[in-house]
N, C-alpha and C positions, 0 to 999 in steps of 0.2 A: 804884633802888638801895636802896629802903627798905623796912622790913617793914611800916610804916603802908600801902603800895598794897597789900602782897602779902596782908594779913590783913583788909583793910577789908570785904570781900563777905562774911564770915564773923562780922564782929563786931557787937555791938547798936548800931543807929543813935542818934545822939543825939536829945533832945526836939526835935519838929517838924522833922526831916528825915526824907527817904524812902530808905529803902532800895532799890538797883537790883540786879537780878540781871544774871548773863552773858545775851544774846541769845540764844547758841545756843553749845553746845559742841560740834564738828565734828572730823572726822578730820584727821590732817595733811595727807593727800592731798586731802580736799576743800578745805581751807584753802587749799592752795597754788592748785588749780584758779583758786578764784574770784577769787584775789589775781593770779594770773597772765594771766588772761584780758583783764583790762583794760590790760596793760602790752605795750609793744612791745619785746621783749628782743633788742635788738641795740646795737651800738655806737652812739654819740652824735653821731659825726661825726669829722672829720679835722683836723689841725693840723701844719705844719711846723716841726721842732726841729732844733738843730744837734745834731749828732753825741755831744760831751760832755754832753747835756741827754736822748739818748735810753735810757739804761739804765733799765731796769725797763717800759720803754714796751711797747705793741702795735704790731707794725708794720700799717699801714692799706694798704700796696700791695705787689705781688711785687717783689722786687729784682731786674732782669736785668742781667747784666754786660754793659759795654760793652766789656771788655779782656780780655786773659786772665792768668792767675795759676798760674805766672809767665809773663811775658810772653816769656820766651826758654828756651831748653834751658839748663839749668845745672847746674854740677857740685856734688855733694853732699857732697864731701871735697877736702881738699887732695892734688893728685896730679897725673897727666900725663895729659892726654887724647890719645887715640889710637885706632888702628883695632883692634878686638879680636882680629882675624884674627893681628895682630902677636905676640901673647900665647898662644897655641894652643901647648901642651905644655910649657909654662914651668914650671919647679920649682926648687927650692932648688939640686939637684944637676945640672939642666939648664936655667940661665936663657937668656933671649932677650934680644938688644941691639937697642935702636932710637936713631935719633938724633934729639936735641934741636933744635928750631925756635930759632931766633933772637928769642924772644919770652916774654914771662911776663905771663900774663891774672891782672888781680886783679879784684874785684866793680867793675862800672861802666864795665871797658874793653871796647872793640869789638875783637875778634881782627881781625889784619891778615892772617895765614899761614894758609892751609889746610892740615889735615892729609893727607898722602899715606902711602901706604905704606912700611912702616919710619921713618915718624918720630913725634914726640911733642911736645906742649907743655905747659909747667907751668901749672897752673890752680888758682887757690885756691877755698874753698867760696863757693857763691855766685855763683862768675863765669860767663861766657857762655861755652858751648862752641862751638870753632871748625867752621868747615865741615870736613866729611870725616871727624870723628869720631865714633866710635859708642860710646866707651865712657870712661871714664877710671879709672885704676889708683891705689890710694892708695899716697901716698908712702913709707909705712911698707913696701910689697911692693917696692921697689925700692933700687938702689944706683946712686949717680953715677959715672961713669968717661970721664974726659976728652972730655966733650961727648956722652956717651950715657949711655943709664940701663939700667941691668940688670933685667932683669923677672924674680921669683922665683916668680911666680903667674901662672896665667891668670885673665882675665876675659871675660865673656861681652857680647855687644852689649846695651847698653843699662844697663849695671852702674855703679852710681854718677853716673846721670843723672837727672836730673827733666825731664821734656820739656815745653815751652811749654804751657799750657790743661790741663796734668795736674791742677791743684788747680781750678781754676773756668778754664771756658770760654766765650769771648765769644758771649754771647746764651744762656746757660745763667741758668735761673732757680736763684739761689742761697740766697735765703729768702723765702718764702711768707707773704703778707697772714696777719696773726692771728698772728706768731709773735713770743712773749716775747722781747723783746733782754736777752739777758744779757751777760756781761764777753765772752764767745767771739762773739756775732752782730755785737757792737760791732766787733771785731777783724776780721772778713769785711768789713764794711762800710768799715774804714777801708783794708783791702787794695784794695778796688775805687776808692779816692779818695774816698768820698762824704761831703760835709760835713754836708749835712741830710737827714732823712728824714721821710716822711709817716707819722705815728703818731694812732692813735685819741685822742680827747680823753678827758682822766680825768675821768669820773664826779665830780660836787662833790655832798659828801654832808652835809649840815646835823645836827648834833647838839645834843638840847636835853636838859639835865636838870632834873628837876621837883622840887619839895618844899621847904617852910618850915626841914626838918630838914638840908638839903643845903648844904655850904660847899663853896668850889674848895680845893684843895691850895693852902697858904700861908698860908691866912687863920686866925685863932684859932679852936680846936675847943671851943665853949661846951657848958656840960651839954645834953644832948640832941639834939647835932647829929653828923654823920658826915661823913668827907671824900668829895668826889664820885669814886669810882675810874671808874664807868661810861664817862664821857664819852672818859677817856683811852683806857682798854680798846678801846673802840669805835673811836675814832680809829686806833689801831693797825692793828686788823683791817681798816678800810678801806681804809688805806695799804697794806698787805698785798696785797689785793685790785687794785691799781690804782687805788683811788679818791684824791679828794682831800678829807679832812675839813675840813668848816669848822666850829668849836665857838662856839655862841651862848651858851656859861655854864650859869649855874645859874638857873633862872626860879622865883620863890615861887609859893604857891599863892594865884595872882591872875589870876582871869579874863582881866582888860584885858593885863595883862603878858605872859600867855600867849598871847594872840591876837594882840598886837602881834609877839612872836618868832617866832610864825609865818608872818605874813606877811612878814619879813625873811626868814625860810627859803624862801619860794619863788623866790629865785634859785638855790637847789641844785636838781640833777636827783633827788635822795632824801632824805627827811626822817625823821629817826629821834627819838623822844622816848624818854628812859630815865626810868621809873617811872609810877605813875599810871594803870596797867591795869586795874587791879581796879574793881567797880561799888560803891565805896564811899560814903558821902555826899560826902566830900571829895575826889573825883576831878573835875579839871577838863579832862584830856586829850582824854578821851572825846567831850565836848561840843565842845572846840573844834576837835579834828580832824573832825568829822562837820561842821561848817560850813564847811570848807574848798572844797569842790566835789564835782560828783558824779563816780562813782558813790558815792563815800563809804566809810563804812566796811564791810567785805566779809566780815570776819569779826573775832568776838571772842570768843574761848574758843577752845581747841584742846586735843586729847585727847592732851597731852604732859605729862612729868613728867621735868624740872621745863618750866617753860614754858606751863601751863595758860592764864594769864590774857592772852597777846599780844593785841593789837588790830593787825588789818591794815586799810588803807584806801589810796584811789587817788583823787586829787584831781585832775581834767580831767588823765587818764595819768601822773602825777606819784605814784610809791610815796612813802605815809606809814605810816609803823609805830611804834607805842608798845609798847615793849619791857618786861618785866617790871624791877623795880626790883634784885632780888638778882642780882649779879654773875655767878653760877653760870647762873641764869636767862637773863638778858641775853644772853650770849654763846651759848648753846646754842642759843636762838630767833634770833638774829641770823645762826649759820650754816646754821640750818635754811630761813629764810626770805629773807633780806634779801642774805646772800653771793650765790645766784644771781642774783640781779638785777644787784646790782654786778659780778659776773664777765662777765655778757652785756653790760653797758654799756661795761665796759673790754677786754672779749675777753681777758682773763688768767685763765689755770687755777691752780689750788692746786697746790703742788710737795712733795715728800716723798722724802728720801734713802733708799734701801734697799739690801740686798745680795741678788743674786738669784744662783741655781744655774742654769748653762747648759752647752749642749753645744757643742764647736766642730764645725763641719762640715768642715775642712780641717787639714791639717799645717800646724802652726806652728813654723818654726825660730828659735832664739834662739842669740845669741853667750854661750857658756861664759864667766863669770868676772864679770857684772854682772848685777844683779836690772833685768828689763825690763816696764815698764807698757804693757801693749798696749791699745789703744783699741779698743771694739767694737761694733757696732750689735747689738741685740738683736731677734732675729725669735721669736715664738710660735707655736707648732705643738701638735701632740695628745701629743707626749712633754714638753711643757715650753717650753724656752727654748733658741734657737739663738743663738750669740755668732760673728757675721761679724767678723774682723778687719777695721778701715779701712782700706784698701790705698793711699791717696795719699800715705803718708808722713809724716816728721816735719817736714818743713818745709812742710807743707799748712796754711794756715788754716783751712780747711773742717773738716778732720779732726775736730777736738774739737768743735768746733760741731754738728757731725751725730752725734756718738759719744753712746750711752746710757750708757757706762760703760767701766772698765778693768778686765783682769785683770792680776795679776801673775806674772811668770815669775820663779822662783827664779834664783839666778846661776850655780848648776851644773848647769841644766835644759839642755839643746841644743835639745830639740826637744818639742812635747805632739802625740801623735798625732790623727788624726782620730777623733772620736767620744768624747774624753776629756771628762772632766766639770770644770769651773772654777767657781770663785767671780766673780761681776762685781760691782765696788762701783760706782754708780749715781753719775752726775755731777749730784747735787743735785737731780734732777727726779723727780717721783712716776712710776711704773711706770705707765703708760696705754698697752694694746696699741691701734694703729692699726687702724681699720677694715678698712682694704685693705693688704696688705703686696704691695709689687710689686717682683722682682727680676728684673735681665737687662742688655740692651742700652738704654743711654741715647738718648733722642731727644726734641727742641725739642716734638714733637707729643704726646708722653706727658707732658712736663712741662706743656702747655697743658691737657689733660684732665686731672691730678692738683690743677691750680689751681682748675677749675671745679667739681670735687667738693668740694675745700675750701671753696669758697664755699657750696656746698649742704650745709654740716654733716658731710662724710665726711672723716674725718682718713685720711691715707696715708703708709706708710713706703717709701721707695725707695732701694734699694739697686745701685748699677751695677756690676756684675760681668760684663758681658759677655752675648754669646747663650747661648754653651755654658754658663756658671755659670746663667743663668737657667733653662736647660731642665735642669739637674741639681737647682736648688732644685724646680723644679715636680715632679720625680721623685719626690724625698724628703719632699713635700708641706709645705715650708718658705715658701712662698708661696701668695700667691690667684691672682697673675697673673705672666705671666713674658714682658717684651717681646723679641722675636727676630727676626733676620734672615738664618737660617742658610741657605746655598744648597747642594743637593746636587751636587757637582763633576760627577756622571756624566750629571747630567740638566738641569741648570741652575735646577731645581724650587726653590723656597723653602718650607722650615718644614715641610712636609706629611710627608716622609719620615722626619723627625725623631722623629716622635710613637711613644710606647710606650704601653702598656695603661695604662687609667685618666686619660690626658690628652685634651684637645680644645683644638682650634684654632680661635680667633675671629679672623676676618679683620679686619686693620686697616688699613692705607694704604699707599700708595706709595711711595717716596723715589728720586727718580733721581740713580743714582752716575755719577759722570763723572771724569776728569782736570782737574785745575787745575793754571795755569801763570800768571806774571806777563804784563800785557799786553805786547807787543812782542816776545815770545820768536818768532822766527821757525822755531826748530826743531819749533814747535808750532802756529804761525798758518794757519789754512785747511787743515789737513791731516784726513782720513778718520781716525776711530780705529782701524780695522784696520791703516791704513799706519802710525801711531804705534806701536803693538805690535808690528807687523811689523820696525820698523824702530830699534827702541828702543835697541839696541846701537850703533847706529851714529851717534846724536846724540853729537856733540863736548861734552866737560865737563858732560853732562848728568846730574845725581844725583838721584836719588828719595828721597820720605820714605814709609817703608812701616807697613803696620797690624801689629797685636799677633797672634799665632798663635792661631786658638779665634775670632777675630772673622769676624764676616760678610763684612765688607768684605776682609779678607786671603783668605778662599776665593776671591772674586771674582778679587781680582790674580793669584794665583797660577794661576788655571783661563787668564786672559787671557795671563800672560807664557810659558804653555807651559814650564817648567823654566828659563826664563833668569832670571839674576839682576844687574841692571842695577845701576849704582854706587847706593850707598844702600841696598841691598835689605836689609842686616842693621839698619838704623837704624829701629827699631819705636815709632809713635807709637800711644797708646791711646785715640784719639779721631779725630772728624773735624777739630774744629777744632785741634788738635795738626797735623795735617797741614796744614791751611790755612796756618796762622800759619809753618811753616816754610819753606814757599814764597812765601809774603808777605815773609818778613823774607830771603829768598836762601839761607838755609840747605840749602835743597833747591829743586829746578826744575821738581818735578812730584810729584804724589801721586794717590791716589784719595781722594776726599769726596763728599758730597751736595750737590744744587745748592743750598738755602738756606743752607750754609755758605760755599759757593763766592761767594753774591753778599754775603753779611755781610762777606766779608773783600775785593770788589771783584778777584775773580780771574777769569781767562778759564776756560772751563769747556766740555770737549768731553763730550757725553753718551757713556756706556758701554752702560748697560742700565737699565731700571727694577727694582727690589727691593721685595720684599713685607715690610714690617716689620707683623708679625702678633701676637698674643697667645696664649700657652699657659696655660690653664686646667687645674688637677687637677679631674676630676670629681666629686670629694667637695665641690667648693667652688662649686659652678655655682650652688647657689640661695641662697648668702650674700647678705643685703640688699645689701651695699655692691658685690660682684661683679655682682647684678642690675642696681644703679645704672650701674656704669661701663660696662656695654654698653648701656644705654639712652642713656645720653650718647654713645656712640661712635657710636650710628646716628642720632643726632639732626641733621635737616639743619644747623641752625645751627651745630654743631661741625664737620661736615663743610666747610661754607663757610668756616668760620676755619682749618681745616687747609689749605685749598686756597689761603688768602690768604698763606700761610709757605712755602707751596711744595711742600706735601704732598699728592700725587693722592690721592684717596677714592673 
């Protein structure tokens, strides 16, 4: 931090002292290469910490959910659970009447009465949806009349309902290794019931200030002395990068005291000295550092302004850096050479807030009369950025965690048209486009592949919008890869007939689809699948849980039902897990899902047919390095074996 060290190389040496010059002034790139080739730039190890101590730490293991969030189908509003069919054609002028059941469901209460045609049950926000209901009408859109409610507005199946597993599905990879844990991720972990997590150990960074003219803040400032600001400056920068600063104070120009301080500093993972980088006669840092261990000093003098006199060394694998004395030079060279090392050791990226302009790909509806803040995920393409609305709802704990930012919809705006340009406010993270953008249908196999890529240094961004949404995104050039399992109803063949010019299909793996039911249900036990579908209308009190329109599974269901609409047909879950949990908890008796999910929920499984889960890639993106690495990993025998172990045929 002193002018003495900065100017010593050009000053006239005192009598009897020898002036030394810089060993070699080299480029920043060459200095970085010499420095980093002796270092292992990876996290230093793992440790378990309690959730309340995890803020700002970096996750060391994937977090895979063992529960569904929510764990049940819940109401999003105060109102009445009913069958949407009973509200059709309802209007202010032509209301519909339904009878109220003798039950009032509050949060935490398990419903006892099933909803049947022409009946409804009062439910509070967050309460369990009773069996038989497929929608909730808001209390504001009804009137109470002698044990009945008068309905003034129609609702659709699924309206005002959040289905089990919609936010987080049992078995889903929720947060991946290497993620910086902010308040958003902490909320997700708490929602999963997690009390401690495995995080990377913070790198310890020893900080030594040198010079007779340096005094610590709080001490008397004598003539010719200055306060040590570099130690505090560097300690704060280390903390911002996820490190743990160890301040060893100010060491005067005394060779033995400096040597002793460096020996103490060896307990740290990184050693920083501030001041004493120039090659003047009074310089002790250079000699002391050169004696710490091999290979020793690898660069002394770099073609930078400011920061030319920096000294880079490595002692037995430990980085040792002597920074210039002036604060500006010190912090500049710190960020150029030291910060990348600390980031690698702690696994934490830098963050920077910003606002970006983006295009929305779909029409967005909003309620007139109130300002809406809509969370979005940003996807980069040739036109700039596309802002995809986060579709899990305001009650979802992962929505905020996974969002990149939000757009503000004014109170008097009812909708934003597809293709509209919006301003996106970032959520405190530096906008760093992912190496690989994947949009489409979610699959645990895809989770595994993306996690393996992440371990190889390839970042990814995945948005679950379903197979049809993924196909559309690929056609629009908004993703590198779309995961799809779309069956052509006329042929029963998956995916190939949906290709359009400019797209290429990459073979993925097979997933076995089948009916799930609870153990002991004699309506399904031991029956061939064709008999089950042929007689599904004759099963007494049997209720299905359907899949959302446009999904590959829904196409398969409709093909097998051949126009039949059994009880529960209008209740549409948005994931395989939501189907399984509805059956497990008795809100439905059967549904269609994949074998690995059935196994996870301990449900009986009757195979229907194998489906092909493939990947559609825009041809213009086939040669991108991240796409090529994805394809290599997909073909890797070990990856194929890992997929088979979780029940996905390859």
